[in-house]
C-alpha positions as CSV (number, residue, x, y, z in Angstrom):
1,X,7.4,-8.9,2.8
2,X,3.7,-8.5,2.4
3,X,4.1,-5.6,-0.1
4,X,6.0,-7.8,-2.5
5,X,8.9,-5.4,-2.6
6,X,11.5,-8.2,-2.4
7,X,10.2,-9.8,-5.5
8,X,10.9,-6.5,-7.3
9,X,14.6,-6.7,-6.2
10,X,14.4,-4.2,-3.3
11,X,16.7,-5.0,-0.5
12,X,14.8,-3.3,2.4
13,X,16.1,-4.1,5.8
14,X,18.3,-7.1,5.7
15,X,19.9,-9.0,8.5
16,X,23.5,-10.3,8.7
17,X,24.7,-11.4,5.3
18,X,22.1,-9.9,3.1
19,X,19.4,-12.3,4.1
20,X,15.8,-11.1,4.1
21,X,14.5,-11.4,7.7
22,X,11.1,-12.6,6.6
23,X,11.4,-13.9,3.2
24,X,9.0,-16.0,1.1
25,X,10.4,-19.3,2.6
26,X,7.3,-21.6,2.1
27,X,4.3,-21.9,0.0
28,X,1.9,-20.3,2.6
29,X,4.0,-17.0,2.7
30,X,4.1,-17.0,-1.1
31,X,0.3,-17.4,-1.3
32,X,-0.2,-14.7,1.3
33,X,1.9,-12.2,-0.7
34,X,0.1,-13.2,-4.0
35,X,-3.3,-12.5,-2.3
36,X,-2.1,-9.2,-0.9
37,X,-0.8,-8.2,-4.3
38,X,-4.0,-9.4,-6.1
39,X,-6.3,-7.4,-3.8
40,X,-4.1,-4.2,-4.2
41,X,-4.5,-4.6,-8.0
42,X,-8.2,-5.1,-7.8
43,X,-8.8,-2.2,-5.4
44,X,-6.3,0.2,-6.9
45,X,-4.5,0.7,-3.6
46,X,-1.0,-0.1,-2.5
47,X,0.0,-3.6,-1.2
48,X,1.1,-1.9,2.1
49,X,-2.4,-0.4,2.5
50,X,-4.0,-3.8,2.0
51,X,-1.7,-5.4,4.6
52,X,-2.2,-2.8,7.1
53,X,-6.0,-2.6,6.6
54,X,-6.2,-6.4,7.0
55,X,-4.3,-6.2,10.2
56,X,-6.4,-3.4,11.5
57,X,-9.7,-5.1,10.5
58,X,-8.6,-8.1,12.5
59,X,-8.5,-5.9,15.7
60,X,-4.7,-5.6,15.9
61,X,-2.8,-2.3,16.1
62,X,0.2,-2.7,13.8
63,X,3.7,-1.2,14.6
64,X,4.5,1.1,11.8
65,X,8.1,1.6,10.7
66,X,8.1,4.0,7.7
67,X,11.5,5.1,6.7
68,X,10.4,7.9,4.4
69,X,7.5,10.5,4.3
70,X,6.1,8.7,1.4
71,X,5.9,5.4,3.3
72,X,4.3,7.2,6.2
73,X,1.7,8.7,4.0
74,X,0.9,5.3,2.5
75,X,0.7,3.8,5.9
76,X,-1.8,6.4,7.2
77,X,-3.8,6.2,4.1
78,X,-4.5,2.6,5.2
79,X,-6.8,4.0,7.8
80,X,-9.4,4.9,5.2
81,X,-9.3,1.3,3.6
82,X,-12.2,-1.0,4.2
83,X,-11.6,-4.5,2.9
84,X,-14.6,-6.7,2.1
85,X,-15.5,-9.7,4.1
86,X,-14.6,-11.8,0.9
87,X,-11.2,-10.2,0.7
88,X,-10.4,-10.7,4.4
89,X,-11.5,-14.4,4.0
90,X,-9.1,-14.7,1.0
91,X,-6.2,-13.2,3.0
92,X,-7.1,-15.4,6.1
93,X,-7.3,-18.6,4.0
94,X,-4.0,-17.9,2.1
95,X,-2.1,-17.1,5.4
96,X,-3.6,-20.0,7.6
97,X,-1.1,-21.9,9.4
98,X,-1.4,-25.7,9.4
99,X,-1.9,-27.1,12.9
100,X,0.0,-30.1,12.2
101,X,0.2,-33.2,14.4
102,X,-1.8,-34.2,16.3
103,X,-4.6,-32.0,15.0
104,X,-4.4,-33.4,11.5
105,X,-4.9,-36.8,12.7
106,X,-7.7,-36.0,15.0
107,X,-9.5,-33.8,12.6
108,X,-9.2,-36.4,9.8
109,X,-10.0,-39.3,12.0
110,X,-12.5,-41.8,10.7
111,X,-13.2,-43.2,14.1
112,X,-10.2,-45.5,14.2
113,X,-8.6,-43.3,17.0
114,X,-11.6,-44.1,19.2
115,X,-12.0,-47.7,18.2
116,X,-15.1,-46.7,16.2
117,X,-16.8,-45.3,19.4
118,X,-16.3,-41.5,18.9
119,X,-20.1,-40.9,19.6
120,X,-19.5,-42.4,23.2
121,X,-16.8,-39.9,24.1
122,X,-17.9,-36.8,26.2
123,X,-16.2,-33.7,24.6
124,X,-15.7,-30.5,26.5
125,X,-18.5,-27.9,26.0
126,X,-15.9,-25.3,25.2
127,X,-12.5,-25.2,23.7
128,X,-9.7,-26.4,26.0
129,X,-6.7,-24.1,26.0
């Protein structure tokens, strides 16, 4: 999906009745693909290389699944790609998942949730997981 190949009419690996497994089903996914394609155009490298370099620079080892020697060569070329901090930030922003309820309410709280006494609440010194 991140390479934008489904926008160009390629079918790729499909599941069941010709449905793309991970299609652009929401605005966040569309924004992510748009950003990958924009950075690929700016840098003169393939969208696949941008996507793989992004994952690698985040400290994750991607599982590659090339079906042709050309795809394999493109995947390996991503090892030489170094995205800028600005490009990584753009990709992170475009792909950010909304935390939803109750985070949105708490983060946007104007003090009503604490009866106007938020400054009296002892918060943990570290993130609770």
